[in-house]
VOPAGU-2260 file (C-alpha; in pm, 1 decimal, decimal comma):
REM VOPAGU-2260
SITE   aa  ch    i         X         Y         Z
SITE  MET   A    0    4196,0   17930,5    3384,7
SITE  ILE   A    1    4495,4   18150,1    3338,7
SITE  TYR   A    2    4627,1   17981,9    3629,3
SITE  GLN   A    3    4608,0   17621,6    3773,5
SITE  GLN   A    4    4570,7   17531,8    4149,3
SITE  ASP   A    5    4702,3   17144,4    4302,6
SITE  THR   A    6    4579,3   17141,4    4669,1
SITE  SER   A    7    4631,7   16758,9    4666,3
SITE  ASN   A    8    4885,0   16792,3    4948,6
SITE  CYS   A    9    4701,1   16949,4    5222,2
SITE  LEU   A   10    4449,5   16703,4    5231,8
SITE  ALA   A   11    4493,4   16379,9    5461,6
SITE  GLN   A   12    4480,9   16117,2    5203,6
SITE  ASN   A   13    4769,6   16230,3    5089,6
SITE  ILE   A   14    5027,6   16411,8    5410,5
SITE  GLY   A   15    4848,9   16213,7    5698,5
SITE  ASP   A   16    4690,2   16386,3    6016,1
SITE  ALA   A   17    4878,5   16708,2    5894,9
SITE  GLY   A   18    4594,1   16714,5    5663,7
SITE  LEU   A   19    4237,4   16827,0    5634,9
SITE  GLY   A   20    4000,2   16534,6    5637,0
SITE  ASP   A   21    3758,3   16443,9    5356,7
SITE  ASP   A   22    3445,8   16484,4    5553,2
SITE  ASP   A   23    3547,9   16820,0    5733,7
SITE  TYR   A   24    3680,7   16971,8    5365,2
SITE  ILE   A   25    3338,7   16898,4    5192,0
SITE  SER   A   26    3147,6   17040,2    5525,9
SITE  LEU   A   27    3310,2   17312,8    5458,5
SITE  LEU   A   28    3297,7   17334,0    5073,2
SITE  LYS   A   29    2903,6   17325,5    5151,3
SITE  SER   A   30    2967,6   17627,6    5407,3
SITE  ALA   A   31    3134,0   17798,7    5086,7
SITE  GLU   A   32    2825,2   17767,4    4891,9
SITE  ALA   A   33    2655,3   18015,3    5095,2
SITE  ALA   A   34    2920,7   18309,6    5051,2
SITE  LEU   A   35    2934,3   18231,5    4712,0
SITE  GLU   A   36    2556,0   18257,9    4717,3
SITE  ASN   A   37    2646,8   18591,5    4883,1
SITE  ILE   A   38    2899,2   18748,2    4664,2
SITE  ARG   A   39    2648,2   18686,7    4361,0
SITE  ALA   A   40    2342,6   18874,6    4558,1
SITE  ARG   A   41    2590,9   19178,8    4607,0
SITE  TYR   A   42    2738,7   19167,4    4286,2
SITE  GLN   A   43    2321,4   19187,9    4180,4
SITE  ASP   A   44    2238,3   19483,4    4429,4
SITE  ASN   A   45    2581,5   19679,2    4364,3
SITE  SER   A   46    2636,4   19655,6    4754,6
SITE  LEU   A   47    2986,8   19542,6    4742,5
SITE  PRO   A   48    3111,9   19809,9    4451,7
SITE  LEU   A   49    3463,7   19584,6    4412,8
SITE  LEU   A   50    3301,7   19346,4    4235,9
SITE  HIS   A   51    3218,3   19584,9    3949,1
SITE  LEU   A   52    3528,3   19699,8    3910,2
SITE  PRO   A   53    3690,6   19423,2    3694,5
SITE  GLU   A   54    3403,2   19475,2    3387,2
SITE  THR   A   55    3445,0   19850,4    3432,6
SITE  SER   A   56    3593,9   20015,3    3169,0
SITE  SER   A   57    3446,6   20401,1    3165,4
SITE  ASP   A   58    3719,9   20593,8    3384,4
SITE  LEU   A   59    3986,1   20451,8    3206,9
SITE  ASP   A   60    4018,4   20695,7    2944,9
SITE  ALA   A   61    4035,8   21001,2    3206,0
SITE  LEU   A   62    4305,1   20773,9    3381,5
SITE  GLU   A   63    4547,4   20734,0    3049,2
SITE  GLU   A   64    4525,9   21077,0    3008,1
SITE  ARG   A   65    4625,9   21188,0    3333,0
SITE  ALA   A   66    4913,6   20921,4    3296,4
SITE  GLU   A   67    5032,8   21078,1    2962,7
SITE  ARG   A   68    5035,4   21390,9    3110,8
SITE  TYR   A   69    5263,5   21273,7    3423,2
SITE  CYS   A   70    5515,1   21058,7    3190,6
SITE  GLU   A   71    5568,0   21426,8    2985,9
SITE  SER   A   72    5589,1   21623,4    3281,5
SITE  PHE   A   73    5805,1   21494,7    3534,3
SITE  ASP   A   74    6126,1   21273,8    3616,7
SITE  ASP   A   75    5971,6   21143,5    3931,6
SITE  ILE   A   76    5633,1   21070,5    4034,0
SITE  LEU   A   77    5611,7   21047,8    4441,5
SITE  ILE   A   78    5278,4   20813,0    4493,4
SITE  LEU   A   79    5203,4   20912,5    4862,6
SITE  GLY   A   80    4996,1   20665,1    5076,3
SITE  THR   A   81    4986,3   20355,9    5320,5
SITE  GLY   A   82    4832,3   20014,8    5321,0
SITE  GLY   A   83    4565,3   19956,5    5062,7
SITE  SER   A   84    4642,0   20281,7    4892,7
SITE  SER   A   85    5017,0   20168,6    4809,1
SITE  LEU   A   86    5061,6   19786,6    4801,7
SITE  GLY   A   87    4816,9   19698,8    4495,9
SITE  GLY   A   88    4965,9   19958,2    4282,5
SITE  LYS   A   89    5287,4   19884,6    4383,8
SITE  SER   A   90    5225,8   19533,8    4306,4
SITE  PHE   A   91    5119,4   19615,6    3933,4
SITE  CYS   A   92    5397,6   19849,3    3868,9
SITE  GLU   A   93    5660,9   19561,7    3936,3
SITE  LEU   A   94    5542,6   19459,9    3612,5
SITE  ALA   A   95    5658,9   19721,1    3420,0
SITE  PRO   A   96    5920,9   19670,4    3126,1
SITE  PRO   A   97    6293,2   19834,2    3215,6
SITE  THR   A   98    6257,1   20249,7    3246,1
SITE  SER   A   99    6401,1   20417,9    3003,9
SITE  ILE   A  100    6539,8   20773,4    3023,1
SITE  GLU   A  101    6210,1   20879,4    2885,3
SITE  GLN   A  102    5991,7   20751,6    3170,9
SITE  PRO   A  103    5969,3   20918,0    3510,1
SITE  ARG   A  104    6077,6   20659,4    3867,0
SITE  LEU   A  105    5815,7   20615,6    4066,3
SITE  HIS   A  106    5840,3   20632,2    4438,3
SITE  PHE   A  107    5581,6   20427,4    4634,7
SITE  MET   A  108    5618,4   20649,5    5005,5
SITE  ASP   A  109    5442,1   20409,6    5217,3
SITE  ASN   A  110    5635,0   20513,4    5516,6
SITE  ILE   A  111    5666,6   20830,3    5745,5
SITE  ASP   A  112    6049,1   20786,6    5769,8
SITE  PRO   A  113    6187,9   21132,6    5796,8
SITE  GLY   A  114    6496,1   21059,7    5662,7
SITE  THR   A  115    6392,4   20865,0    5357,8
SITE  PHE   A  116    6185,3   21188,6    5248,7
SITE  GLU   A  117    6534,8   21401,8    5287,7
SITE  ARG   A  118    6745,1   21167,0    5113,2
SITE  LEU   A  119    6495,6   21145,7    4822,7
SITE  PHE   A  120    6436,2   21560,3    4821,2
SITE  GLN   A  121    6790,2   21600,1    4762,8
SITE  ASN   A  122    6796,0   21395,6    4459,6
SITE  VAL   A  123    6493,9   21508,7    4277,2
SITE  ALA   A  124    6425,0   21851,4    4139,7
SITE  PRO   A  125    6092,3   22065,7    4243,9
SITE  GLU   A  126    5976,2   22115,6    3840,1
SITE  LYS   A  127    5992,4   21810,1    3742,5
SITE  THR   A  128    5875,1   21607,4    4032,6
SITE  GLY   A  129    5462,8   21512,3    4087,3
SITE  PHE   A  130    5253,7   21369,2    4343,8
SITE  ILE   A  131    4936,1   21127,5    4351,7
SITE  VAL   A  132    4798,7   21186,7    4726,1
SITE  ILE   A  133    4604,1   20848,1    4791,0
SITE  SER   A  134    4370,7   20851,9    5119,1
SITE  LYS   A  135    4016,7   20631,1    5075,1
SITE  SER   A  136    3918,4   20816,7    5425,4
SITE  GLY   A  137    4082,3   21150,9    5324,5
SITE  GLY   A  138    4220,3   21149,3    5698,4
SITE  THR   A  139    4484,7   20913,3    5693,1
SITE  ALA   A  140    4720,8   21066,0    5973,8
SITE  GLU   A  141    5056,7   20967,5    5751,5
SITE  THR   A  142    4956,0   21038,8    5453,8
SITE  MET   A  143    4812,3   21357,4    5555,8
SITE  THR   A  144    5230,2   21439,1    5721,4
SITE  GLN   A  145    5381,9   21360,4    5383,9
SITE  PHE   A  146    5089,4   21578,4    5186,5
SITE  LEU   A  147    5164,9   21857,0    5421,3
SITE  TYR   A  148    5506,5   21852,0    5474,4
SITE  CYS   A  149    5556,8   21771,0    5019,4
SITE  LEU   A  150    5276,0   22067,7    4983,0
SITE  ASP   A  151    5503,6   22342,0    5197,9
SITE  ILE   A  152    5850,4   22222,5    5011,9
SITE  PHE   A  153    5667,5   22293,7    4668,6
SITE  ARG   A  154    5423,0   22539,7    4735,6
SITE  ASN   A  155    5819,3   22748,4    4818,4
SITE  ALA   A  156    5987,3   22565,8    4544,7
SITE  LEU   A  157    5730,1   22707,0    4276,7
SITE  GLU   A  158    5518,3   22967,9    4144,3
SITE  GLU   A  159    5192,1   22894,8    4369,7
SITE  ASN   A  160    5009,5   22903,6    3993,8
SITE  LEU   A  161    5158,1   22593,3    3890,8
SITE  LEU   A  162    5153,4   22370,0    4224,3
SITE  ASN   A  163    4861,7   22229,9    4149,8
SITE  GLN   A  164    4990,3   22097,6    3844,6
SITE  HIS   A  165    5232,0   21863,4    4039,6
SITE  PHE   A  166    4939,9   21726,1    4260,6
SITE  THR   A  167    4653,0   21485,7    4219,0
SITE  VAL   A  168    4445,5   21353,1    4529,4
SITE  ILE   A  169    4221,5   21050,6    4479,1
SITE  THR   A  170    3978,9   21017,9    4829,4
SITE  GLU   A  171    3622,4   20938,0    4901,0
SITE  PRO   A  172    3388,8   21228,4    4853,0
SITE  GLY   A  173    3229,3   21455,7    5162,1
SITE  GLU   A  174    3401,5   21691,8    5371,7
SITE  ARG   A  175    3730,4   21549,6    5452,7
SITE  PRO   A  176    4085,4   21711,6    5561,8
SITE  LEU   A  177    4206,5   21598,7    5227,1
SITE  ARG   A  178    3956,5   21701,0    4998,2
SITE  ARG   A  179    3912,6   22044,8    5136,0
SITE  LEU   A  180    4318,0   22094,0    5125,9
SITE  ALA   A  181    4287,3   21990,0    4766,1
SITE  GLU   A  182    3994,1   22234,8    4693,8
SITE  HIS   A  183    4162,5   22499,8    4827,2
SITE  PHE   A  184    4471,1   22480,5    4652,1
SITE  GLU   A  185    4237,7   22361,3    4299,4
SITE  ILE   A  186    4474,8   22038,4    4276,2
SITE  ASP   A  187    4240,4   21783,2    4078,4
SITE  ILE   A  188    4051,6   21527,8    4277,2
SITE  ILE   A  189    3987,1   21146,2    4169,0
SITE  ASP   A  190    3675,6   21058,6    4352,1
SITE  HIS   A  191    3746,9   20699,5    4596,8
SITE  ASP   A  192    3426,7   20455,6    4559,6
SITE  PRO   A  193    3335,9   20505,3    4956,4
SITE  GLY   A  194    3215,8   20124,7    4869,0
SITE  VAL   A  195    3548,5   20018,8    4800,9
SITE  GLY   A  196    3743,5   19930,6    5096,6
SITE  GLY   A  197    4159,6   20026,4    5050,6
SITE  ARG   A  198    4292,7   19699,7    5073,9
SITE  PHE   A  199    4040,1   19547,6    4840,0
SITE  SER   A  200    4102,0   19892,1    4582,1
SITE  ALA   A  201    4369,6   19795,9    4335,2
SITE  LEU   A  202    4164,8   19790,2    4038,5
SITE  SER   A  203    4020,1   20115,9    4133,1
SITE  PRO   A  204    4218,2   20424,2    4024,2
SITE  VAL   A  205    4439,7   20348,8    4352,1
SITE  GLY   A  206    4609,3   20099,0    4125,5
SITE  MET   A  207    4552,1   20173,1    3769,6
SITE  LEU   A  208    4675,1   20533,7    3729,8
SITE  PRO   A  209    5021,4   20399,6    3843,8
SITE  ALA   A  210    4961,7   20102,9    3647,4
SITE  LEU   A  211    4914,9   20325,6    3344,8
SITE  ILE   A  212    5234,4   20562,0    3458,5
SITE  VAL   A  213    5421,4   20226,1    3421,3
SITE  GLY   A  214    5276,0   20171,7    3054,8
SITE  LEU   A  215    5046,6   19863,3    3167,8
SITE  GLU   A  216    4724,9   19770,2    2988,6
SITE  ALA   A  217    4511,8   19873,6    3297,7
SITE  SER   A  218    4234,1   19692,4    3089,6
SITE  GLU   A  219    4388,2   19398,5    3061,6
SITE  LEU   A  220    4476,0   19361,1    3433,4
SITE  ARG   A  221    4057,3   19410,5    3509,8
SITE  ALA   A  222    4012,7   19194,5    3238,2
SITE  GLY   A  223    4190,7   18869,1    3408,2
SITE  ALA   A  224    4032,6   18983,2    3752,0
SITE  LEU   A  225    3701,8   18913,7    3525,3
SITE  SER   A  226    3809,3   18571,6    3457,3
SITE  VAL   A  227    3804,5   18472,1    3771,5
SITE  LEU   A  228    3528,3   18638,7    3915,5
SITE  GLN   A  229    3261,7   18558,1    3613,6
SITE  PRO   A  230    3257,2   18139,0    3730,1
SITE  VAL   A  231    3112,9   18295,5    4023,4
SITE  LEU   A  232    2830,4   18486,4    3846,6
SITE  GLU   A  233    2739,2   18226,7    3654,1
SITE  GLY   A  234    2668,5   17979,3    3949,9
SITE  ILE   A  235    2975,0   17828,2    3989,0
SITE  SER   A  236    2982,3   17562,3    4268,8
SITE  ALA   A  237    3246,2   17587,6    4601,9
SITE  SER   A  238    3394,2   17276,4    4503,9
SITE  GLU   A  239    3484,7   17379,2    4142,6
SITE  PHE   A  240    3614,0   17728,7    4232,9
SITE  ALA   A  241    3968,1   17745,7    4334,5
SITE  PRO   A  242    3938,0   18039,0    4545,2
SITE  ALA   A  243    3668,6   17862,0    4752,7
SITE  ILE   A  244    3872,2   17553,8    4819,2
SITE  GLY   A  245    4173,6   17810,7    4897,5
SITE  ALA   A  246    3936,8   17924,5    5157,2
SITE  ALA   A  247    3809,5   17567,2    5272,5
SITE  LEU   A  248    4122,9   17419,5    5353,8
SITE  ASN   A  249    4313,8   17738,9    5496,7
SITE  ILE   A  250    4018,6   17757,2    5748,1
SITE  GLY   A  251    3937,4   17388,2    5772,5
SITE  LEU   A  252    4336,0   17327,0    5824,7
SITE  ALA   A  253    4359,9   17613,3    6127,7
SITE  LYS   A  254    4033,0   17477,5    6304,5
SITE  LYS   A  255    4160,2   17091,5    6295,8
SITE  CYS   A  256    4463,0   17051,2    6256,6
SITE  GLY   A  257    4600,9   17356,6    6440,9
SITE  VAL   A  258    4765,6   17530,0    6154,7
SITE  GLY   A  259    4775,0   17928,0    6283,4
SITE  ALA   A  260    4980,1   18038,6    5960,7
SITE  THR   A  261    4965,8   18130,3    5592,9
SITE  VAL   A  262    5259,2   18115,3    5411,3
SITE  ILE   A  263    5258,1   18265,2    5033,1
SITE  MET   A  264    5560,2   18188,5    4840,6
SITE  PRO   A  265    5601,9   18282,5    4501,2
SITE  TYR   A  266    5935,2   18226,0    4313,2
SITE  LEU   A  267    5958,3   18554,2    4046,0
SITE  ASP   A  268    6075,2   18902,1    4217,6
SITE  GLN   A  269    5791,9   19071,7    4031,1
SITE  LEU   A  270    5592,7   18924,7    4262,8
SITE  THR   A  271    5742,2   19051,5    4590,2
SITE  SER   A  272    5493,2   19306,6    4637,4
SITE  PHE   A  273    5243,5   19106,6    4573,5
SITE  GLY   A  274    5337,9   18887,2    4854,4
SITE  LEU   A  275    5300,7   19202,9    5039,1
SITE  TRP   A  276    4991,4   19291,9    4937,5
SITE  PHE   A  277    4870,7   18937,9    4966,9
SITE  ARG   A  278    4985,1   18998,7    5359,8
SITE  GLN   A  279    4808,6   19285,9    5404,4
SITE  LEU   A  280    4458,4   19161,2    5267,8
SITE  TRP   A  281    4421,6   18828,6    5452,5
SITE  ALA   A  282    4537,9   18992,4    5812,0
SITE  GLU   A  283    4332,1   19301,0    5827,6
SITE  SER   A  284    4033,8   19104,9    5700,9
SITE  LEU   A  285    4033,7   18776,6    5880,4
SITE  GLY   A  286    4181,9   18935,3    6202,2
SITE  LYS   A  287    3874,9   18951,6    6433,8
SITE  SER   A  288    3723,3   18805,2    6752,7
SITE  GLY   A  289    4006,4   18592,9    6788,1
SITE  GLU   A  290    3967,0   18436,9    6400,2
SITE  GLY   A  291    4184,1   18441,8    6172,6
SITE  THR   A  292    4510,9   18289,9    6077,5
SITE  THR   A  293    4853,7   18452,7    6027,1
SITE  PRO   A  294    4967,2   18522,6    5675,1
SITE  ILE   A  295    5390,6   18519,0    5582,7
SITE  ASN   A  296    5527,6   18617,3    5285,9
SITE  ALA   A  297    5816,1   18486,4    5165,3
SITE  LEU   A  298    6022,5   18451,6    4825,5
SITE  GLY   A  299    6167,5   18201,5    4629,5
SITE  THR   A  300    6478,0   18089,9    4591,1
SITE  VAL   A  301    6566,4   18372,1    4877,0
SITE  ASP   A  302    6390,4   18210,7    5166,1
SITE  GLN   A  303    6496,7   17899,8    5109,1
SITE  HIS   A  304    6810,9   17989,2    5238,9
SITE  SER   A  305    6636,7   18213,3    5522,2
SITE  GLN   A  306    6332,1   18041,3    5649,7
SITE  LEU   A  307    6281,0   17762,6    5474,7
SITE  GLN   A  308    6497,7   17555,0    5787,1
SITE  LEU   A  309    6202,0   17671,4    6005,5
SITE  TYR   A  310    5943,5   17548,2    5753,7
SITE  LEU   A  311    6029,5   17214,6    5725,1
SITE  ASP   A  312    6145,3   17147,7    6121,9
SITE  GLY   A  313    5974,3   17346,6    6307,3
SITE  PRO   A  314    5649,7   17358,4    6409,0
SITE  LYS   A  315    5397,0   17249,8    6202,6
SITE  ASP   A  316    5139,7   17486,8    6236,8
SITE  LYS   A  317    5195,4   17668,8    5844,4
SITE  MET   A  318    4971,6   17600,9    5512,6
SITE  PHE   A  319    5214,5   17716,0    5205,5
SITE  THR   A  320    5129,4   17857,1    4885,0
SITE  LEU   A  321    5395,6   17811,2    4625,0
SITE  VAL   A  322    5324,4   18006,8    4311,5
SITE  PHE   A  323    5506,7   17879,8    4051,6
SITE  SER   A  324    5607,7   18009,6    3673,0
SITE  ARG   A  325    5705,1   17807,8    3366,0
SITE  VAL   A  326    6033,8   17896,5    3363,6
SITE  ALA   A  327    6269,5   17634,1    3213,1
SITE  GLN   A  328    6471,1   17652,7    2881,8
SITE  SER   A  329    6458,1   18050,2    2946,0
SITE  GLY   A  330    6751,1   18295,4    3082,0
SITE  GLY   A  331    7064,8   18310,1    3061,2
SITE  ILE   A  332    7294,2   17991,1    2955,6
SITE  VAL   A  333    7558,4   17841,4    3265,2
SITE  PRO   A  334    7876,1   17855,5    3010,9
SITE  GLU   A  335    8026,3   17478,6    2998,9
SITE  ASP   A  336    8404,8   17583,9    2982,6
SITE  LEU   A  337    8336,8   17792,7    3272,7
SITE  ALA   A  338    8148,7   17488,6    3458,5
SITE  ASP   A  339    8403,7   17194,2    3417,2
SITE  SER   A  340    8451,8   17112,1    3740,6
SITE  PRO   A  341    8330,6   16832,4    3851,7
SITE  ASP   A  342    8123,2   17010,4    4168,4
SITE  LEU   A  343    7972,5   17262,2    3887,5
SITE  SER   A  344    7913,7   17039,1    3596,7
SITE  TYR   A  345    7554,4   16981,8    3705,2
SITE  LEU   A  346    7524,2   17369,5    3621,3
SITE  ALA   A  347    7708,6   17349,4    3259,7
SITE  GLY   A  348    7486,4   17417,4    2969,9
SITE  ARG   A  349    7189,3   17469,6    3169,2
SITE  ARG   A  350    6953,4   17832,6    3153,3
SITE  MET   A  351    6926,0   17988,3    3517,4
SITE  GLY   A  352    6519,8   17940,2    3448,1
SITE  ASP   A  353    6634,9   17552,4    3460,4
SITE  LEU   A  354    6789,5   17628,6    3824,4
SITE  LEU   A  355    6479,4   17811,3    3897,1
SITE  GLU   A  356    6242,2   17544,5    3798,7
SITE  ALA   A  357    6465,5   17303,4    3967,2
SITE  GLU   A  358    6417,6   17483,8    4309,4
SITE  GLN   A  359    6069,1   17509,6    4272,1
SITE  GLN   A  360    5975,5   17158,7    4249,3
SITE  ALA   A  361    6244,1   17059,1    4524,1
SITE  THR   A  362    6085,7   17284,5    4703,7
SITE  ALA   A  363    5767,8   17149,7    4704,1
SITE  ARG   A  364    5910,7   16785,2    4722,9
SITE  THR   A  365    6048,2   16864,4    5038,3
SITE  LEU   A  366    5758,1   17010,0    5189,9
SITE  ILE   A  367    5516,5   16728,8    5105,5
SITE  ASN   A  368    5794,2   16472,2    5250,0
SITE  LYS   A  369    5772,3   16635,2    5552,2
SITE  ASN   A  370    5399,9   16668,4    5557,2
SITE  ARG   A  371    5311,6   17030,7    5527,2
SITE  PRO   A  372    5031,7   17099,6    5355,0
SITE  THR   A  373    5119,7   17249,4    5064,9
SITE  ARG   A  374    4929,2   17447,4    4768,6
SITE  ILE   A  375    5063,5   17506,0    4435,1
SITE  ILE   A  376    4965,4   17772,3    4209,9
SITE  THR   A  377    5141,8   17752,1    3852,4
SITE  ILE   A  378    5117,5   18043,7    3612,7
SITE  ASP   A  379    5218,2   18011,4    3220,6
SITE  ARG   A  380    5375,6   18349,4    3292,1
SITE  LEU   A  381    5365,4   18647,0    3455,4
SITE  ASP   A  382    5136,2   18919,4    3230,8
SITE  GLU   A  383    4878,4   19191,5    3330,5
SITE  GLN   A  384    4585,5   18914,5    3285,9
SITE  THR   A  385    4753,0   18684,4    3534,4
SITE  LEU   A  386    4845,3   18925,7    3795,9
SITE  GLY   A  387    4461,7   19025,3    3736,1
SITE  ALA   A  388    4356,2   18715,7    3799,5
SITE  LEU   A  389    4575,9   18644,0    4128,8
SITE  MET   A  390    4486,8   18954,0    4260,3
SITE  MET   A  391    4118,4   18887,7    4228,9
SITE  HIS   A  392    4194,5   18491,3    4344,5
SITE  PHE   A  393    4299,7   18625,0    4696,9
SITE  MET   A  394    4021,4   18870,5    4708,8
SITE  LEU   A  395    3755,1   18642,8    4676,4
SITE  GLU   A  396    3952,0   18335,9    4871,9
SITE  THR   A  397    3977,6   18629,0    5212,3
SITE  ILE   A  398    3628,7   18715,5    5133,5
SITE  VAL   A  399    3501,8   18375,8    5144,2
SITE  ALA   A  400    3734,4   18259,4    5407,3
SITE  ALA   A  401    3555,6   18529,4    5643,1
SITE  ASP   A  402    3234,7   18404,5    5595,1
SITE  LEU   A  403    3368,0   18082,0    5726,5
SITE  LEU   A  404    3483,5   18228,2    6004,7
SITE  GLY   A  405    3190,0   18461,5    6054,3
SITE  VAL   A  406    3382,0   18790,1    6062,2
SITE  ASN   A  407    3345,6   19062,5    5810,9
SITE  ALA   A  408    3594,2   19119,2    5578,9
SITE  PHE   A  409    3580,8   19453,4    5515,1
SITE  ASP   A  410    3621,4   19641,8    5840,9
SITE  GLN   A  411    3867,1   19682,0    6090,7
SITE  PRO   A  412    3803,3   19777,0    6431,9
SITE  ALA   A  413    4132,6   19715,8    6647,0
SITE  VAL   A  414    4320,0   19939,0    6379,5
SITE  GLU   A  415    4095,4   20268,4    6447,9
SITE  ASN   A  416    4151,5   20218,0    6780,9
SITE  GLY   A  417    4552,4   20272,6    6745,0
SITE  LYS   A  418    4471,9   20536,8    6480,9
SITE  ILE   A  419    4289,9   20729,7    6789,8
SITE  LEU   A  420    4587,9   20656,3    7051,0
SITE  ALA   A  421    4836,5   20772,8    6799,2
SITE  LYS   A  422    4662,5   21116,9    6811,5
SITE  GLU   A  423    4610,4   21172,0    7178,1
SITE  TYR   A  424    4963,4   21130,5    7235,6
SITE  LEU   A  425    5040,9   21365,2    6913,5
SITE  THR   A  426    4787,9   21582,3    7088,1
SITE  LYS   A  427    5000,5   21570,3    7457,0
SITE  MET   A  428    5322,2   21605,1    7254,5
SITE  THR   A  429    5168,6   21940,1    7096,5
SITE  GLU   A  430    5055,5   22060,8    7487,8
SITE  LYS   A  431    5442,6   22012,7    7623,6
């Protein structure tokens, strides 16, 4: 495996009553077998298209060509979209190597704060700015507002026959507002598979196009995902499959031990957006009919100075997933002559990665000593394959967890109600 998962300190045999008992754990793993069988069945009948994305390559050449054109044409590229239309691509792009002068700057515009757009447009040149507009439904109010606003500014700043060269739209086929506008202005459209939900769409063009623009290998992202999915397709048992184990522990701890929150805490800055991506995936997929646990994203070592006090000495209602990398002996060295005082001597001659390694291990041990259920995921290095693997792990863990809870991982009925009310409020404002 590209990563290793240690869940031993989520079990009662190691952390006492705060952990999941053997009988409950074994029972949940048996129930998870049905979830894995359902995944295999849905792969075979293609009723869950996201399961075929890791092995797909037919779309990458065209996406690569578009990415190259955007890189050659633009200094700034705005990704208009929110939630699943943004967080997957944003997570990938944090892997990008340092930006050179020739590379465009990407701006993920996932909110509708007017001030953010006004400040950005004061610092970009219209003729050197491109847009990727992403909305699965083709009618997301926030994304449509962004698109209409930007479209108006740029049709006034550019010659109308050049407008379509600055925009690409990703949306579902069929009659929908975004597609209709794109066709009217002769803007290129990339089809969003209707069977791939937004929060599960990172491996689709939604995430692949931004990844390619920043110079990542899209095929490697998908290969990493396939390395996690393939064992399921080959019939692995739940007790041997890391995502199924993670799902069983999350749901078991929630049902049997009162663990109502799950904290994901990576120790690499390049996984910051990955934590936000997981938060949406888990919350929107599982939070239904009174079920689900609350996802919390944290970042080590930053949140050791922010949230760790609560985690260690507050309510015992959280499971922790720490994502470690093998960082010892990496990074810059602390010069011995600058750390020669007694209170700094422990740092002398050490590399920055040595301190990060020590912090990782210390946090894990402290949580475990406090009998907090703690899972440790360790990666050798963070690259495209690793991130693709981590994303597929948590997508499958979420799908299995939903099955164990008896909820549909792929809808969001309560969110839809909020969208309807927002439209009603906006209509009333117009009437006034």
